[in-house]
N, C-alpha and C positions, 0 to 999 in steps of 0.2 A: 871782117876778113882781112888778111894780110894782102896788101896790094902787090902786084907783080911777082907773086910767088907761084911759079908753075914750072915744072921740069918735065919736058917731053921724054927725055931719056928714062927718068924714073917711072913715068906713066907706061912706057913701053915695056918696062920690067914687071908691071902689074900693080904699081902703087900710085894711086891718084891723090896727091897731097891736097888738092883743092877740095876733094870729097871730105877730107878730114876737117877742113875749115868750115865747110857747110854743116857737118855734123855738130860741131861746137856751137854754131849759131842756133841750130834747131834745139839743142839740149839746154840752152841757157834759161829758157822759161821754166823748165823743170827744176833746175838747180836753184833758182831764186826762191822756190817754195821752201827750201831747207835752211835758209839763212836764219841764224840765231845770234844773240849777243856773243861777241868773241871773234866772229869772222872778220878778218883784216885784209882780205885780198879777193880779187876777182878771178874767175876761171880763165886760164890762158897763159898764166905766168909759169915760171919754172918751179914754183913751190907754192903750196897752200899755207897761208898764215892764219894762226888762231891764237888769241890771247885769252887763256882760261881765267875765270873768276875764282880767285883763291880765298875769298872772304870766308872767315870762320874756320878755315883749315889750318891746323897746326903743322902737319907734316904731309903735304900732298904727295900722292903716289900715282904715277901714270900706269895704266893697264892697257895692253894692246891685244888685238885678236885679228887673225887673218883666215880666210877660207874662200871657197868657191861654190858654185852651184852644183858641180859634178855632172853626172850624166843625165840628170833631170832635164838639162837644157836640150838634150836630143829630142825630147817630146815637144818642147817649144818649137824647135826647128821643123819637126814633122807637121805640126799644126799651124805653122807660120803665125805663131802668136808670141810676141816678144816683150810684152809690157808687164809681165808678172815675175819673171825669174830674177829681176833686179831686187825685188823684195826679199827673195830667198837669200841672195848674196849678202845683203845687209843683215838679215836675221841671223845667219850662221855666225857672223862676227859679233854683233852686239849682244846676242843672247849668251855667248861665252863670256863676254866682258862683265856682264851684270852678275855672273856667278861669283865674282870676287867682291861684289858690293859696289862696283864702280858705275858711274854715269857716263855713257858714251858722249864724247865731245864732237868728234868729226869722223868722216869716212872718205876714203878714196877708192875708186874702182879701176880695174884694168880689163880691157876688152881686147882679146886677140881674135881677129876675124879674117876669113879668107878673102873677101872683097868688101871694101868699105861702102856700104849703102847707107848714106846719111840718115835716111828715115828709119831704117832698122836700128841703127846705133842710138838714135834719139829715143826710140821706144824702150830699148834696154836701159838707158839712163833714166827714163821716166819711171821705170820700176824701182831703180836704185833710189831716186829722189823720194818716192812714196815710202820706201822702207826707212829712209832717214827721217821723214816727217813722223812716222809711227814711233821711231826710237827717240825722237827729240834731239837728234844730232844734225850737224851740217855736212853737206857734200861740198868739200872745198877743193877738189881736184880729181884728176884721173888721167888715164892714158888709153887711147885707141890705137892699136898696132895692126896694120894690114899685113897679112902673111901669105902672099900669092905663092903657089907652088908647094907650100908645106901644109896648107889647109885647103879643103874644097871651098869654092866661092860662097856657099851657103852656110858653112860651118863657123862657129865662134866659140870662144871659151870666156866665161865671165868670172872674175875673182875680185877680191878687194880686201881692205883692212880698215880697222877702226882703232881709235885711241880714246880711252876714257880716263877718268880721274876719281880718286877716292882718298879721303883722309886715312892715314895709316891706321889710326885707332879704330876705324870702322871697316877695315878689311875683314871679310868673313873668316872666322877662326874655327876650323873644324875640331880643334883640340878641346873646345868647350862642350862638345857633344857628349851626351850621357844616355845610358839605357833608359827607355821610357820616352825619349824624344819622339815627336810625331812626324811621319812622312806625309807630306801634302802633295797631291798631284795637281798640275795645271794642264787642262786638256789641250791637246794638239788640234790643229786644223785639218789634219790628215797625215799623209806620209812625210810631209815636210820636204827635206832635201837630202835624204839619206837612204841607202839601200836600193838605189835605182838601177844599178847593174843587175841586181836580182829581179827587180820589178820588170825591167825590159825583157829579161829572159823568160819570166813566167808568162807574160802576155804576148810574147813574140812581137814586140812593139813595131819593128820595121815592117811587119805585114799586117798588123792589127787594124781593125776599124775603130779608130779612136773616137768616132762619133756615135758609137753604139752604146746604148744604155743597158748595162748589165743588170741582171736580177738583184734587187735589194739595194742598188746603188743610188737610184733616183736621179742620176745625171750621166752625161756621156763619160766614158772611161777617161778620155784625154783631159776633159775638164776637171774630173776628180783628181787625177794625178798631178795636174798643174796647180792645184790650190796652193797658194803661197804659204810658206812657213810663217807661223804666228810669231810675232815679236812681243816679248814679255817685259821689256825694259820698264815701262812706266808703272805697271802694277807691282812689279817686284820692288822697285825703288820705294814705292808707297808703303809696302809691307815692312821693308827694312827700317824705315823711319819710325815705325810704331811698334814693332814686335822683335822678340829675341829669336833671330834666325841663325842657326848654327851650321847650315850647309845648304848648298844649292847645286843642282846638277842640270845641265842642258842635255836632254836625251837625244843623241844624234846617232851616227853609225856605231854599231856595237850594242845598241839598245839598252835595256835595263842592266844586263850583266856587266857591261863595260863602264857605263857612265855613272850610275848611282854610287858604286864603290869609290869613285874618284873624290867624292865629298865626305868620305867616312874615314876616321883615323883607325890605326891598328888596334885590335882588341874589341872592336865593335862591328856590327853588321846591320843590314836592313832586312827586316822581315816583312815581305810584301804579300798582301792578300790578293791573289789573282782574281778572285770573284768580285773584288771591289773596283778593278780597273775597267773603265768604260771604253771599250774598244769599238771604233767605227767599223762599218761594214766593209770598207775597202781592204782592211787587213784580213778579214775573214775570206774575202775573195782571193787575195794573194795566197793565203794559206791553203785553201781548197784547190785552186787552179794549179798551183805549183807543187802540191803534195808535200808541203814544208812542215816539219815538226813544230810543235808549239815551242819547244826549247829554242830552236833556230829563229823563230819569229821574234821572241823576246830578246834574242841576242843579235838582232839585225835592225829591227824597227822600233819606233817609239810606242807602238801599240795603243795610241790615243793619249799618251802622256808626254807632252813636249818638254816639260820641265818639272823637277821635283824640288820641294823645299823641306828642310828639316827644322822644325820649330820646337822650342821648349814647350812642355805639355801645357803650362799655364797660359801660353800665348797662341796655341793652335787654333782655338775657336775664333779668336779675334783676327788672326791672319786669314783664315778662310773667309770671314765676313768682309774684310777689306778687299780681298781679291774679287769676291762676288760683286761687291758694290762697284768695282771698276770693270765689270762685264766679263770676268773670267769664270769659267766653269772649274771651280776648285773644290777638292774634296780629299778626305783622308784615305790613304791606301795601305798604311802600315806603320811600323814603329821601329825604333833602334833597340837592338838587343846586344847583350854581351856575347863574345865568341869570335873565333878566327874566320868564320865563314862570312865573307863580305856581303853577300846578298842571298836571300832564300825566298823563292816564290812558292807559296803554299796555298 
């Protein structure tokens, strides 16, 4: 902690800078878990330093991604549980990066909070650190900003960004995609961190009993909704090292209709067998409770598919086997076809 740094005037305005120092001390134990080769600095400086290992790379390319947790964090606030949304924050960034074929190197977070409660901030960072461990990247910095008067004391917003690296020759090239290529699904862990404005409306979250176990769910509603976003980095990198993968999509807001087409070139489309998609019960409950059309469900949520890979036909079985060996629920849901329709669910 910095000695003699205390401003009574700033504290009277609602900002306790000593609470910030206390939060940093509490979060250090979590940050240390994420240290990997390449980290060159300690938390607390003006910038995070990282020296990437470029061995074997002919033309290194940096890939960056940024995102936040969105309104899912409102459920965390209502439940007073703050140690999981950090995983979501990391996942939303690193899952995007790996779609390019890149390995995430490091992550930085940003927490805007109404009142800096060091223990709460440390729990948020604990989740971020866990996400970084799952992704194999380092947490090398961040910022906590106290916003009295513009945010309620219990409110916060969590966002971040990550930087990864890939040799230019290994960047995923969707132009190599051909009719007959296979669409592989990687199962999601649930709703992930998208569509929560609709989720909150459907369940009237501000007044709902989040401890209630709804029929078919098997766990309290709040717990089901807070299930962290799955991080796919390590299994996807393993598949990329062994198989011909021609497209990857992270299924986030916009669901199937928005995200799968982003990995497909003009003149081709994905034909998805709806009956093959393994949809968890939470989505059935959202659909039924909200009276939402099937089309809107597939255009809002991941519906049980957190990521899709498009593989050459001769490599599809091997890709699924590698993913399963790494603990993923992976299976085929469709194929690439000729045509101007980017995606067809049938």
